[in-house]
C-alpha positions in Angstrom: -7.1 6.9 -5.9 -7.6 4.0 -3.4 -6.4 4.0 0.2 -4.2 0.9 0.9 -2.8 1.1 4.4 -1.2 3.6 6.7 -0.6 6.7 4.6 -0.3 4.9 1.3 -2.6 5.1 -1.7 -2.9 3.4 -5.1 -3.4 5.2 -8.3 -3.1 4.1 -11.9 -2.9 5.3 -15.5 -3.2 3.4 -18.7 0.4 2.0 -18.3 1.1 1.4 -14.6 0.0 1.3 -11.0 1.4 3.9 -8.7 1.8 3.7 -4.9 2.2 7.0 -3.2 1.1 9.4 -0.5 -1.3 12.3 -0.5 -1.2 15.7 0.9 -3.6 18.6 1.1 -2.3 21.6 -0.9 -4.4 24.7 -1.3 -7.6 22.8 -0.3 -6.9 20.1 -2.9 -5.7 16.6 -2.4 -2.4 16.0 -4.2 -1.2 12.5 -5.0 2.6 12.0 -4.8 3.7 8.8 -6.4 6.6 6.9 -4.7 6.8 3.7 -6.8 5.5 2.5 -10.2 4.4 -1.1 -11.0 3.2 -3.0 -14.0 0.9 -5.3 -12.0 -1.4 -4.9 -9.1 0.3 -7.7 -7.0 3.6 -5.9 -7.4 2.0 -2.6 -6.2 0.4 -4.3 -3.2 3.7 -6.0 -2.2 5.5 -2.7 -2.5 2.9 -0.9 -0.4 3.2 -3.6 2.3 7.0 -3.4 2.3 6.9 0.4 2.6 4.4 0.3 5.4 6.5 -2.1 7.4 9.7 -0.1 6.7 7.9 3.1 7.8 6.8 1.3 11.0 10.3 0.2 11.8 11.6 3.7 11.1 9.0 5.3 13.4 9.9 2.8 16.2 6.4 1.2 16.1 7.9 -2.2 15.0 10.8 -3.2 17.1 11.6 -6.9 16.3 12.0 -9.1 13.3 9.1 -11.2 14.5 6.9 -8.1 14.8 7.9 -7.0 11.3 7.1 -10.4 9.8 3.7 -10.4 11.6 2.9 -6.9 10.4 3.9 -7.8 6.8 1.7 -10.9 6.9 -1.2 -8.9 8.4 -1.0 -6.1 5.8 -0.8 -8.6 2.9 -3.8 -10.5 4.2 -5.8 -7.3 4.5 -4.8 -6.1 1.0 -5.4 -9.6 -0.5 -8.9 -9.8 1.1 -9.7 -6.3 -0.2 -8.8 -7.3 -3.7 -10.7 -10.6 -3.4 -13.7 -8.6 -2.3 -13.6 -6.7 -5.7 -13.6 -10.0 -7.7 -17.2 -11.3 -8.0 -15.7 -14.9 -8.4 -13.7 -14.4 -5.2 -10.5 -15.5 -6.9 
């Protein structure tokens, strides 16, 4: 399980990527999937969209400009993290 942003995490199985949240339950970390994706870029876009949506819902993002800036910032952060995993930097 990999922390993406805010309270969102990435997990995978042999067939798909899963974006979800975690919670502590009886001293164990429990992953709760929210969405399922066939590719990593789809999963990352979904996580960024959900993070922005959660920010709007919480009142932390109050304008369209702020939402667009937040989306761009999250995608840059996630893209940079993925690029850091690729030895070729692609």
